Every structure is written in C-alpha cells, then in structure tokens.
C-alpha positions, 0 to 999 in steps of 0.5 A: 264441641269435638267428639272425644271418642272419634278423636281417640279412634278415628285418625282422619278426624284427628288429622282434620283438627291438625289441619286447622293448625292445632298442636298434636300435644293439645290433642294428646293432653285432651285424650289423657284427661279423657282417659283419666275422667273415664277411669274416675267415672268408673270408680265413682259408679262402682263406689255408688254400687258398693254404697247401695249394697252397704245400705241394704246390708245394714237393713239386713244385719243382725244387732251384733253386725249392725255397727260394723256394717254402719262403719263400713258404709261410712268408709265407702261414703267418704271414699265416694265423696273423695273420688267424686271430687276428683272426678269433678275436677278432672271433668272441669279440666277436660272441658276447659281444654275440649272447648278450645279444640276446633271442629275438624276441617273437611279434607276438601279444604285447602291447606294453609291460611287466609291466602291459600283459598281455592277459587271455585267460580268467578261470575261477572266482570272486573270493572274499572273504578267509578268517579267516586269510591263508596266512601266519597259517594256515600258522603256526596249523596248525603247517605253516610254521616261519620263525623257526628257519629265519631263525635258521639260514638267513636270510630267505626260508627256511622249514621245512615240517612236519606234514600240509603235507608230505603235501599237498606230496607228494600234489601231486607225485604227482598232477601227475606221474601226470597228466603221464605220462598225457599222454606225459611221462617223469618225471625227477629231474634234477640241481640243479647244472649247469655255466656252459655249460649255463646259457648254452645253456639261455638263462638266462645272461647275463640271469639270472645275478644270480638264480642261486646260484654254487659258484665253486670248483666251476664249478657253479650251483644251478638255479632250475628243472629246465628247465635240466637237462632241456634238456641231456638232448638237448644236441648230439643229432640227434633222429628226427622220428618220436619228436617231441615228446619230453616230460619232467616234471621234479621238483626243488628249485629255488633263486633269490636273489630279487635285487631283491625286498627287502621284497616278499612277506616273509610266509609261503612265497609267495616263498622262496629254495628251493622244489619244482616239477614242470616240463614240458619239450618237444622239438618239431617246429617245425611243431607248436610253437605247438600244443604251447604250447597243450597245455602251457597246457591242462594247466596249466589242467586242474590248476588246475581239478581243484584248484578254484582260481579263476584267469585266463590272461594273455598276457605283454607283449613287454617282460616276456618273458624272453630265450629266450621268444617267447611266454608265458602266465601262469596267475594264481590269485586270492589272497583275502587280497590281493584280486588275482591272483598268478602261479602257473604259466607256459608258454613257447615258445622256438622254436629260441633255446635249441636253436641254443646246444645244437645239438639238431637233427632228422634230415631228408632234405635238412637237419637243422633245429633243434628247438623247445623249450618249457617250462611249470610243472605245479606250483610246490608251495610257492606252490600250498600258499599258495593252497590254505591260503586257498581250502581253509580252512574256517570252523571252521579246518579244511582240506579237502583237494582231492578229486584229492589225497585218494587220494595222501595218504589225508586228506580233512579236517585238523582245526585244532590244539586 
C-alpha cells in the first residue's frame, strides 16, 4: 500500500505514481478522503477524552449534580458512537481507493508501456531456427502430451513425460543448489492462500482476474510462490542483523491467462499450471537496490550456465505491476520465432507490500518497514521450451546442458526410432 503521508508531501512520490498512468484525480480523491479521515479521527479521540472526563465527573459529583452529569455523559457517548461510525465508513472508503493505487515507479524506469523498455545488456547470439520448433520437438520426443490434457482438463494444459521430467527436476535441483550457495533457504510453500494474503502481497485487487478461486473455502491458487513466501514474516518485527532474509521457493503455480486468447497456444510456453523456483528477499531499505542487482545477477548467472542467449531489459513504468517500483526482465532468444521472449524477472517492491503486511525492522528509535524483493530463479516449463530449441541437435537428439548433467545423469537423449 502507498504511503499517504508521502503522497501529500513528496512531489516525486506523486510523480512516480502518475508515471505508471494513474489519473491525478484518483490521487486527489485519496488525499481528500485521507484529510477527512484524519479530521474524524481527531474528533473521535477528543470525544473519547471527553467521555473519560465525564465518567470521572460522575464519580466526583454530589447527589444534586449526578443526574446532570449522567445526562451529559450519555450525550457524549451518543455523539461518539455517531462520529465513530462516520470514521469507520470514511476509513473503509479510503482503504478501497488506496489499495488500488500502485507503488510509484522509480525515476530510472522509462516512460511508456510494454514496448517502451530499455535494453540494458545483450548476451549470446541470435541463432537461426532449428529443424523443429519447441512444440513439434516436444511431441516428437514424446515429452509433451496435449491432446489428452485438452480432453481431460481443457486448453492450456499438458502432460510432461519421459526424460523431460528428469530435466525438469534437474533444473529445480540445480537452481536450488545455486540459491543455497548464495544464502537462500529453500522452501516448499502452500499454493493455496486466503484473500487477505493476496491483498497483503500486493496482487489484489489488480490481478484478481488472473487468479483461480475456491469460493466455498475462501482460498486462492497462487500464480507464484512469492505470495506465500511474503507471508512468512507477516506481522513480524525483524532484527536488522539478520537481514537480508532470503528464501528460494519451489511450487506449482496457477494462472488463468485471462486476455491471452489465441496467444502462444502451441507447446507449453503459456499454460495454466507450471512449476517455478522463486527468489524472495526481506531486506534493509538502505541496501534494497543493491539486493535487486544481486537477484538480477543470479538470474543472469543461471542463464549463462544453461548457455541460453538473452537480453536484459528495464521495464517501462506503464508496464510495471502494481507493487513494483522497478523491474528487470531477462528475455531469451526463441529461434523459431526469431525474437526474444520473457523467461525471468526481478522486482523491488520497496515498502509497498510490507506496509500491508506490517513487517518491520527493530530499531533504536523507530521500527521502519522492511523492503521486499522477488525474482524468478527458474520458470521450469518455459525454460524447457527454450532448451528444446537451443539443445536440439541436427540428428534430432537432445544435448543436456552440462550444469544439469550431474542432477539427471544424462548427457545426450537420443531421438525416438
């Protein structure tokens, strides 16, 4: 959630929100509601003080004055109840609009939308398309079964079979091993969370349309383990000496892919269910930008070791999600399409989610909000897509990346007879 005090007093903070495309009228309305709430809160506090004083006066009053004092206390009580109700309604109205206002974009973010990114770095060559694209190759090798999945589950589902399963778990083991070497604690989190957790992590209300809901149970399937990982320190007071606290979460993820009809329908590039290793960091505000670079470097290290050509882009302000102040995407070259496609990303949320979760750092004079960051270490299914094109040999065999071979015990997978 945004810092309303900063919105009132800091013009750069306000400009960062407008940079994301938010109408200034929305911000002005939020500030008007905040002013009203603060006035009502002051009135409530004054009436409570008056009520306490009136109660004491009753105890001190003589028999002749007692009835008048009781009447006066009753009037104060009635007025207090009325103002408390107004304050409650005003607070609810303010919260409803405040949770829709995104975290300000950092000034370094380019202006614009999806196509207005800035290319930060390019690594590797843009090779030509292999004999088969990832969808054809997955079917040819017997690794991806979509017909039965469509029959049994509907579109955008697939069975992963054979050696592809071994490569998937090799990717997971390799990635988690690397994260542990960099101080991450591995976690297998729940994939179902309550609505409040979706709100606190910053995904609701903006991304509600992308989330599967179990309405009878008030539970939601998460599209990333980031949501559950954020909740590990919800409401906690953290010791500064223990920061950063880093987690590497492995989970299945679920997304409705609303608004993508007809897009990426072949293969397993865009599916409703996929596995992912996610990085999450609770960080001191002083070092959170340095931590973002650490996450980015880890993502690039993984891509380098998998020998995948890629570029790093700085996402434009209008293409950022609500919680992110800044975001890098690592896009890998997909030969069959002759273009870069997103594989991993990392973001700095600053104190946006921590304000909702009330996760703070124990300090000598105050307890400041922690900063939270996240990044994709390995989107497993989509990584397989890129490997099926880049590791596909002329004879149809598959050369397993050298960093994965110790985890699956395979170096070359022969094509079917």
